[in-house]
C-alpha positions in Angstrom: 80.9 153.0 64.3 82.3 156.5 64.6 85.3 157.2 67.4 82.8 158.2 69.9 80.9 155.0 69.4 83.5 152.7 70.3 85.1 154.7 73.1 81.6 154.5 74.5 81.5 150.6 73.8 85.2 150.0 75.1 84.5 149.8 79.1 81.1 147.0 78.3 83.9 144.5 75.9 86.0 145.2 79.3 83.4 144.2 81.7 81.9 141.3 79.9 85.6 139.7 80.0 86.2 140.7 82.8 88.7 137.8 84.4 87.5 135.7 88.2 91.0 135.8 89.7 90.0 137.0 93.0 93.7 136.2 93.8 94.8 138.3 91.8 92.6 141.1 92.2 93.0 141.0 95.7 96.8 141.3 95.0 96.0 144.2 93.0 93.9 146.0 95.3 96.6 145.5 98.2 99.5 147.1 96.1 96.6 149.9 95.5 96.4 150.6 99.1 99.8 150.4 99.9 100.8 153.3 97.3 98.1 155.1 98.6 100.1 154.8 102.0 103.2 155.7 100.7 102.7 158.0 98.0 99.6 159.6 99.1 96.6 160.6 96.6 98.5 162.5 94.0 101.3 160.0 94.2 98.8 157.0 93.8 99.8 156.0 89.7 98.6 153.5 87.7 102.4 152.8 87.1 103.2 153.0 91.1 100.0 150.2 91.8 100.6 148.1 88.7 104.5 147.7 89.6 103.6 146.9 93.5 101.2 144.0 92.2 103.5 142.6 89.3 100.7 143.2 86.9 100.6 145.0 83.6 98.6 148.0 83.1 96.1 146.0 80.8 95.6 143.6 83.6 94.3 146.4 85.3 92.4 148.2 83.5 90.5 144.4 82.5 89.2 145.4 86.4 89.1 149.3 87.2 88.8 152.0 85.0 91.1 153.8 87.1 93.5 153.4 90.0 91.2 155.9 92.6 88.2 153.2 91.8 90.5 150.4 92.8 91.8 151.9 96.0 88.3 153.1 96.7 87.0 149.4 96.5 89.9 148.1 98.5 89.4 150.6 101.1 85.8 150.3 101.5 86.1 146.4 101.6 88.5 146.4 104.3 86.4 148.4 106.5 83.4 146.5 105.9 85.2 143.9 108.0 84.1 146.3 110.8 80.1 144.7 111.5 78.7 144.7 114.3 77.5 141.1 114.5 74.5 140.5 117.1 74.8 136.7 118.1 72.0 137.3 121.2 75.3 138.3 123.8 75.5 141.9 123.3 78.5 142.4 125.8 80.5 140.0 124.1 79.4 140.9 120.3 80.5 144.3 121.8 84.0 143.4 122.5 84.3 140.9 119.3 83.5 144.2 117.5 85.9 146.8 119.4 88.9 144.2 118.5 87.9 144.5 115.1 88.1 147.7 115.5 91.2 148.4 117.2 93.1 145.9 114.7 92.0 147.8 111.7 93.2 150.7 113.4 96.5 148.6 113.6 96.8 147.7 110.4 100.1 148.4 108.8 99.0 151.2 106.3 95.2 151.5 106.8 95.8 154.6 108.6 97.7 156.4 105.9 95.2 155.4 103.9 92.4 157.1 105.5 94.1 160.4 105.6 95.0 160.6 102.3 91.2 160.2 101.3 89.5 162.2 103.9 92.3 165.0 103.0 91.5 164.2 98.9 87.6 164.0 99.7 87.6 167.7 100.9 88.4 168.9 97.3 87.2 165.6 95.2 83.6 164.7 94.9 84.5 161.2 93.3 86.3 160.3 96.3 84.0 161.9 98.9 80.2 160.4 97.3 81.9 156.9 97.4 83.7 157.1 100.7 81.2 159.0 102.9 78.7 156.6 101.1 80.5 154.1 102.8 81.2 154.9 106.2 77.2 156.2 106.6 76.0 152.7 104.9 78.5 150.6 107.6 77.4 153.6 110.7 73.9 152.7 109.9 74.2 148.7 109.6 75.9 148.6 112.9 73.7 151.6 114.6 70.4 149.4 113.6 71.6 145.7 114.4 73.2 146.6 117.9 70.0 148.9 118.3 68.1 145.5 118.1 70.3 143.4 120.4 70.0 146.0 122.6 65.5 146.0 122.6 66.4 142.6 123.3 67.8 143.8 127.1 65.4 143.8 130.1 66.2 146.4 131.4 67.8 148.5 128.7 70.7 150.4 128.5 70.6 154.2 129.4 72.7 154.8 126.1 71.3 154.6 122.6 73.2 152.4 120.2 75.3 155.1 117.8 76.8 156.5 120.9 78.0 153.5 122.3 79.5 152.9 118.8 81.0 156.4 119.0 82.5 155.6 122.1 84.0 151.9 121.1 85.2 153.8 117.7 86.6 156.6 119.9 88.7 154.4 121.9 89.5 151.5 119.1 91.3 154.8 117.3 93.2 156.1 120.7 95.1 152.6 120.6 97.1 153.8 117.5 96.9 157.6 117.5 97.5 158.3 120.7 98.9 155.9 121.6 96.8 154.7 124.4 96.3 151.0 124.8 93.7 149.5 126.4 93.8 145.8 128.1 91.1 143.3 127.6 90.0 143.6 131.3 89.9 147.5 130.6 87.5 146.9 127.8 85.4 144.6 129.4 84.4 147.3 132.2 84.1 149.8 129.7 81.4 147.7 127.5 79.4 147.1 131.1 79.8 150.6 131.8 78.1 151.4 128.8 75.5 149.0 129.1 74.5 150.2 132.3 70.3 150.7 132.5 69.3 154.0 133.1 67.9 153.2 136.7 71.6 152.0 137.5 72.5 155.5 137.1 70.2 157.2 139.3 
C-alpha cells in the first residue's frame, strides 16, 4: 500500500474501532463548547479542548477528525432540544417550547458559541453549510409540527406557524441578550394572543 492509500484508509480504521463511551463523548463535546465560548473560533485548538476534557489527542481522534467537527456536533445537538412537541394542546405546547428556548438562550456559554460560529460562518463554508442546514432543518420541523397542530384548531389562528415561532424565539432571545425578562403569566397572554382567530381581530 502506498502512502496515499494508507492515509485514505486511516479514517475508516478509526471509524470501525470507535468506542461507545457516550459519557466520555459528552464530556469532550461539553469541553469543546466551553473552549469555543472562552477563546472564540480561532482559539479553539485541539490542545485546549483535550485539556478541558482531560483526554488525550488519540482519544479525541478516535471520535472526530477536527475540533470544528466536534463543536458543531455538540452545538447542533444542544439546539435539537428546541423542538416543538405536539401533544394536542397548542397553547400549553407553545409554552413548553418557549421555556425551552429561554433556557437555551440562558445557557452558560451557548450564546457566546452562537456568536463565534455565526461570525466564522460568514467566511468559512465548513462552518456555514452544516450550521445553516441544522438551523433550517430544525425550523422546518417546528413549523411543520406547529402547522399541523394549528390546523386542528377551530377556528384556526390568524397567524401562520412560522410567525408564531419567530415571535416566541424573539422573546426568548431578548430575555437574555437585552435583559428583558418575561413572567409565566405574560408568556401565556402572549401565546393566547398569537393563537387568536382571524375574526377576533375584526
